[in-house]
N, C-alpha and C positions, 0 to 999 in steps of 0.2 A: 305423427308417428312417435310412440314412446321410446325412451332411452334408458337402457339398464346400465347403471354404473358398477364397475367392478374393478378389481385390481389386475385380474390375468383372465384372458380369453383363451381357452384351450379349444382348438378346432379339430376334431376327431377323437373317437373313443375306442381305439384298438389298443394293443399293449402299450404303446408309447403313450397315447393320450390319457389313458387310465391310471398309468403309473404316474405320469405328472399330476393328475387330479388328486390322486391319493396323497402324494407327498406334499402338494401345495397345501391341501387341506390339514394335514397333520402339523405343518408349520404355522397354521394360523393365518394363512393367506386367503383372502376372498377371491375365488375363482369361479368362473362359469365354464363348463364344458359342453360343446354342442357337437352332435353328430347328425348326420342326414339319415342315418340308417334308423330303422325302427327299434333296434336293440343291439346287443352284442352279436359276434360272429355266429353265423349259422351253419358254417362248414369247418372242417378242421384246419385247412390251411397250414401256417406255420405249426411246427410241432416240437423239433429238437429243442430242449431247454438245457442250456450248459450251466456249469457250476457258478459262473460270474452272475448270470441272471438270477439263479437260485439264491445267491447271496443277497441280492436286492430284495427278492421275496421274503428272505429271512429278516431283513431289516424291517420290511413292512408288516411282519408278523403273520405272513400266509405261507410261509414255506410248507408247513404240514398240511394245510389245505391243497396245495398244489400237488404234493407227493401222493396224496390220497387219490387223486384222479389220474395220475401219471403212470405209464408204463415204466417200471423201475430200471435203474441202470443195468442190472444183472440180466434182464431180458432184452437189452438193446443191441447187443454186441456182435451177433453173427450176421454179417453182409453176405448174402449168397447170390450167386449168378447160376442160373439153370435154365434149361429149355422151356420149363414151366414148373409149377409147383409139383405136379406128379411125374414131371419128367426127369431127365438126367441132370445131375448137379455138375457143373463145369468148374466153379472156383467158389473158394469160401475165404473170408479175411474177418479179423477182429477188428471192431470199431468202438469209437467213443471211450477209449481207455479200458475196455473190457478185457483185453488180452493180458496175459501173464506178465509180459514185459512192460506193460504201461499202467496197469492197475495201480501200483504203489504210488507211481507219480500223481494220478489223479486223487487217489485218497490222501495223499500228504499235503496236497495244495489247497484244499478247502474242506470246511466241515460240512459242505452241501454236496451231494451227489447229483449227477445228471438225471434228467428224466425226459420221457417222451410224452408230451401232453399237447393235445390239439388244440387250436386257437378257440374254438367252440366251447371248450372246458376251461381254459385258462381265463379268458375275458370275464366270464361271470364272477370269477374269485376276485379279480382285480376291481371290478365295479362294487361288488359287496365291501372290499376294503376301503375304497374310496368314499362310499356313502357311510360307512361306519365312522369315518373321519369328519362327516359332515359335508362332504362335496356336492356341489350343485351340477348335476349331470343330466342334460336335456337331450333325449333321443328325438328323432323325426324332426329335428331342427337344422336347416340347412344354411350354410354360409353362402350368401348371394354375392357379397363384395366386401372387400376390406381395403382400408387406407390407413395412413398414419401422418402425423405431424410432430412437431417437436414436443408436444406435451402428452399425447395419447395415441392409441390406436382405435379405429372406428370400424366396427363391423356392422354390416347389415344381415340379418338372419330372417328365416320364414319357418314359422311352425307348419310343418307339411300336414299336421292333422286338421288344423283350423284355418290355415292360409294366412294368419296373422303374420305382418312383417314388422319387426322392430329393431331399433339400433342397440348396440353394445359398445359402450365406451370403456377402454381398459388402459391401464398403464403399460401393460405389456401383452402379447399374444404369443401362443404356441402353435405352430402349424404342425399337427400331427395327423394330417388328414390324408396320408397314403400317397401311392405313386401317381395318383392324378390330382395332385395337391392344388386346391383352389387358392390356397394362401400363397403358394410359391409363384403360381401363374399370375395371380392379380398383382402381385408385388414385383413381377418381372425378374425373379431370382434367376440368374443364369444356371444352366446345367450344362456339365460336360460329360461327353461320352456317347454311347450309342443304344439305340432302342431296336426292338423287333429282332433280336439276334437269334431267337428261336421261338417256337411256338408249341404249346402244349395244352392238353385237356386234362382236368382232373376228374375222375370218376369215383364218387364216394359209394362204397358198396359195403354189403353185408355177405359174408360167405364164411362158413365155419371150415377153416383150414388148418385146425389144430393137429391133425395127424401129419401134416407136411411142414409144420413150422415149430411146433413145441420142442422138438429134440435138437433143433438149431435156431434158437430164438434169437430174433433180431428185429430192428425197426425197419430195415430195408431189404427187399427182395427184388433181384433184377431178373427179368426174363429175356434171354437172348435167342432170337430165332432168325432164320434165314431171310435175307432181303431187307433187314432192318439194322442200319449202322449208326442210327443216330444216337444222341447222348445216352439215352436210356435204353438202348436196344429196342425191343418189341413192348417193352413196358415196365415200369417200376412199381412195386407195390410197398406203400407205407403202412405200417401197422398203426391203427388208430385204437384199437381194443383187442388185446391178446385173446384168442387168435381168431376172431370173428368179425371184425370191422377193419375196412382198409380204405386207402385211396390208391387207385390206379392212375398212374401218370403216364400219359401217351404223348410222345414228342412227335412231331410231324413237320415236314417242309412244304409250306403252301404253294412253293414253286412247282412241285411235282405231284403233290397230293391234295386233293379236296377231300378232306376228312368228314365223314358222316357223324353228325353229333347227336343222332337219334338214340333212344335208350335201346332200341333193338340192336343197332350197330355196336354200341358200347357193351351190350351183354354179350355179343359174339366175341369181342376182343377179350373181355373178361374170361370167358370159357375156354378160349384158345390159350391163354397164358395161364390159366389154372391147370388145364389138361386132364381134368377128371370130370366127366359128363354127369357124374352122380351128385356133385356139390351144387347146392342150391344157391342161386345168387340173386341178391335183391339191390337194385340201384337206388341210392337215396338222393343223389345230386349229381349233375354235370356241369362243370365250368370251364372257362377258357382263360389262359394267361400267356404272357410272352415274356422272353427272357431280355433283361435289360443290363447295361453296364453304364450307370448313370450316377453322377455325383453333383450336388449342388456346390457352386463355387464358394458360396458364403453360407455359413449357418446362422449368422446374425444379419438381420438388416434393420437398422434402426432399433426399434422397441419390439421387433418380431424375430422369433427364433424357430428353425425347422428341426424337427426331431423324426426319427424313424424313416419310413419309406419316402416321406416328403423330401428327405436330405439325401438318401442313398437307396438305390435301386439296383438289384443284382439277382443272380439265380439263387435257388435254395441250397447250392452245394455248400458243405461245411455246416449247414444248419445255423448261419449266423444272422439271419434276418431279424426275427423278433428279439433275440437276445441283444443284439446291437442297439435296437429301438429302445428297449427297457433301460439299458445303460446310458443311452443319450439323456433320457428324462432324469435318471438318477444323478447325473452330472449337472444338469441345468436347474432342478427345482430348488436345491438349497441356495443357489446364488440369486435366483430371482426372489426368493423369500427374504434373504438379507437386504436386498435392494428395496423391496417393497416396505420393509420395516426401518429403513433409513439407517441401517448398520453395516453398508458397504458401499463403496464408490462405484460409479458406472463402469470402471475399468474391469471390475470382476466379471461382469456380464460378457465382455470381450472374450474371456478366457474360455467361454464354452466352444466357440468356433476353433480357437487355438489348440484346444485339447481334443475336441471329438472330430473335427475334420480330418486329421491325420489316421484316425481310427477308421473313419468312413472309407478313405481312400485304400487302406490296406484290406478292409473287408471286401469292397467290390472287386478289387484286383484278385484277391485270393480266391473269391468265388469263381471268377471267370477262368482262372488257371486251373481250378478243380474241375471244371466242366470238361476242359481238354484232357485232364488225366483220367476222368471216368470214360471218355470215349475211346481210350486206348484199348480198353478190355475186350469189347466185342470185336475190334479189328484184330487183336492178338489172338482171339479164338478162330480167326478166319472168316468171320460174318462180314458181309458187305451188303450194301444197297444193290438191289436188282437181281440178287441171286435167285435161282430156282430152288425149290424144296430139296431137289437131289443134290444140287451143288453145295447147299448149306450142310446137308447131312454128311456130305462126304468130308466137308472141311471139319466139322466137329468130330468125325470118326478119326481123321488124322490127327487131332489133337490128343487122343489116346493111344495112338498107335506106337508100337516099338521101332520107330523109323527114325532116321535122322531129322526129317521134317517134323515128325511128332515131338521129338527132344527139344529142337528149337522153338517149336511153338509153346510148349509148357514153360521153356525158359522166359519167353517173351511175356507170357501171362504173369509168371511169377514176379518179373521186373515190373509190370505195370500195377500189379497189386501192391508191391513195396512202394512204388511212387504215390499210390492212393492214400498212404498215411497223411499226405499233406491235405487230402480231402476229409478223411475220416478220423484222424488222430492228431489234428493240429492244435495241441494243448496250448502251445505258446500263443497262437493267434487268439484262442478263446479267452485267455487269462492274462496275457502279457501287456496290457495297456500301460504305457509309461508316459506321463503327461509332461510337457514343457510349457510353461506359461507364466503370467505374472502372479497366479495363485499357487505357484510352487516357488520355494525360496531356495536356491542353490546352496550347497554347503562346501563348495570348492573342490568336490571329489568327482571323479569320473564314475559313470555307470558301470558296475562290476561287469567284466567280460563274460559273454556266454561261453560255457564249455561244451554245450551241445547245440545242436540246431534250434535257433530262436523261435522258428514256426512251429517245430514239432514238440518242443520242451519249455514248459514255464520255468523261469528262473526267479524264485522268490527273493526279494531284496527290499530294504527300508531306504533305498536311495530316494532322495525327494522327488516326487511325481509318481512312484510306483504305489501300487495297491498294497495295503498292509498284509504281510504274510500271516498266515493261519498256523497257529500252534495250540495244542490242547493244554489247558490249565485246569486247576482245581480251585474252587472257592466254596467254603463251607461244606465240603464233602460232595459237591456237585462239579461234573465236568462241564466245561464251557470252552469256547474258542476265543482267542484274541479278537476275532471279528465281533464277538458279542460284547466286547467292552466299547465298541466304537459305533458310529452311525447315529441313526435316530435324531437327525437334523442338528446335531451339535458337534463341535469340536472336541477333540479328546486329547489329553497329554498322557503318554505313557513313560514312566521311569522304573528305576529299580533300586537295588540295595545301595544306600548312600546317596540316592537321589531325592530324599525327603524334601529339601528346599523348593524343588520344582513345584510341589503340590500346591503351597500357598501362592507361589508366584502365578500359576495359572489361575487361580481364584481371583488374585488382585487384577491381573490383565484382563479377565472377563468381566469384572465389575467397571473397570475404566472404560471398556469399549462397548459394553452393553451387549456382548455375545457370550452365549453359554459355552464354557469350557469344563468338562469334567477331568479329572485327573486320578489316575491309578497307579499303584506301585505294583510291579510285577517281577517276580523273582522268587528264589528259593526260600520259603518261610515267610513270604509277603502275603498280604490279604489274597492277592491272586497268584497262587503257588504254581511256580514253573516245575511241577513234579518230575516231569521227564527230561528237563533241561533243553527241551526243543527251542524255546524262546531264546534262551541264551545263545544257541547256535545261529539263530536267524536274525536277531535285532541289529546287528552290525554296529552298535554303539556300546560304550562301557556301561558297567552296572549304574554308575551315577549319572549317566547320559540320559537324554530324553528324546522322544518323538512326538511331534505335534501333528495330529491326523484330522483331515478334513471330514465333514459330514458324510461325504461319499466314499469314505475309508481310504483315500489316497493320503500318502505322506505330504504334508505341506512343508515341513521343516524338521530338521534334526540337529541335535547338539551331541557330539561324541562324549563329552564329559560335562560335569556341573560347571557353570560359569561363575565368575564373582558376582555378577549381578543378574541373577535368573529372572527377576522381574522385568528388567529392561529387555532381556534377551527374548522372552515370550511375547512381550508387548510390541517390540520391533517386528518380530516375524509375523504376527497377526495383523498389524498394520499393513504390511507388505501384501499379505494374501488378500486382505479386504480392500485393497486398492485405495488406501487412505494416504499412501505415501507415493 
C-alpha cells in the first residue's frame, strides 16, 4: 500500500474543512484534504452567515463572491409567525440587526454585512478559493482509520471511485468531518452533552411565494397551526432564494408521531402551511436530522485538532453553526502554518483549544437556550399539542379579542418576542469572542466592563485577546477598514502619531524571529488617515502606543505608550505569542 507524505491531513470538505484548506494553502503549507462525498454540499443546510464569518471571507478575498449569491441583509430581517403564508399573521419581529434600534450597532461593528447563503452555494466558492491557492482536495475519498504517534498522524483512506486504499502520513491532522466525525470516534475524543433532543425533516422545495413574502421580507417564516406546539410550530420556512426557493423544516416527536417521509406527504404539509392551493410546489430534496447539545472535551488530541461540527453540535438556533466552524479554522490554520514552518513552539497549538473551546461551549448552550425561547411563542398564542382545529381556532381568535384574556395573551406574546432577541439579535454572541491563552499577552488591565447586555450587544475593544475593532479609514483617496490592514497570514503592528519608532522595531523583530510583521501608522494625516476620528475613539491606547495583531485579527499585545526600547518590547511580546518563552 502506497504512502502519501504531507504536512497536514484535513478530513472533511465542508465550510470548516474548505476554509482550513484555503488558509493552509495560502500559507504555503502542504496539505491534503479528503472528503467521502463526491463534491460540495448538494442541499442548502446551513444558511445564516454572520459578520464575523464574512470577515474571514473578506480576508480570503471571496467576500464579494459570497455576497453575490447571498440574500442581502436588508431582505433577511422580518421574522413572521402566521397560520400559513396565505393565512392570518400572528406576530412579527425584526431579526439579524435589521431593526431600527439595532441597525447602527451592526453597521458600526464591521465592514461586512450579514447574508443568507445556503451551504450548497457557499461551499463551491470556498472550494474555488482553496484551489486557487493550490490546495489538494480529494472528493470521494473516505477516511477508514486514523492513528498517531509522537512523530506523525497516520491515516488510511479509500478512493471510492477506484477502490484503491492508501496511507497518508502527516505531521498534523484536522478533523472537519462533521457531526459523525470518524476522526473523533477513532481517536476516542470524549464528548459531553446529549443527542437526539429533537427530530426534524428538511424539505427543500420551489414555490413562488413573492406575493406573501416580498412586502415583509425575511429569512424565516414560522407557521403556527393547531395541534403543533413543538419548537417550530407546524413548520418553519427558510428562504433559500427570494422568494421562490425554500427549506421547510418540520419538527416531530417520534414518541408520538411516525412521520411519513414520502414526497406526497411532504407536499401535503407544504400546501397546508402555504395555504394557497394555486401555488405550484416542487420538492427538490427530503432529509432528516436531529437536535444535539454536544461538545468535545478537547479540541486538540496530540497532533490532531477538531473543528466545526466534529467539535460542537447544536441546533440551528442563532445561526451559529457554520459561522463558528469557519472561525475555528481561521483560529487554527495560522498556528499550524507557523508550527510547520518551524517558527513557533508547540505551545502555540495548545492555544487553539484554550481559545475556541469556551466559544464552543457558549455557542452550544446559547443555541439550546434559544430553542426554548422559540418554543414560547406558539404556547403564548394558545397553540398546544393535541388540540382540535376548533380549539386552536378559538385560541387564536382569543389572541385578537378585546378581552382580558386577549390582552394577557398579547402581552405574553410581546414578552416572548422580546426574549427572542437572544435568538435573533445576539450580536455580542456573534462577534464578542475574547480569547485568553498563551497566544495573548496581558497588559495588566481588566477587560472593559460591558455597559449593555454582553450577549445582545458587541462591545468593541483593543484589550488583548479581543478582535480588532472596525473603523473606516482613508488611504490614497480610498476608503478601507482597519480590518483591511491586518490578517492575510501575517502579524500586524498599528501605531499612530508619535509612534514612528515602532515601525522599524516591528521590522527588526520580524527579521530576528523569521515571522512576517507589517506595520502601519494610523491617525489624522497619517498614511492611513483616521478621517472621522473613529479609530482614535476605539483604539484605547495613546497616539504613540501600539497594537500587535495576530493573523486572525485578534489583539496579541498592546502598549499604551512608546517604550524606551520598542524593539525589545515587540520581540518579547512575539516570543510569548509564538510560545518560544
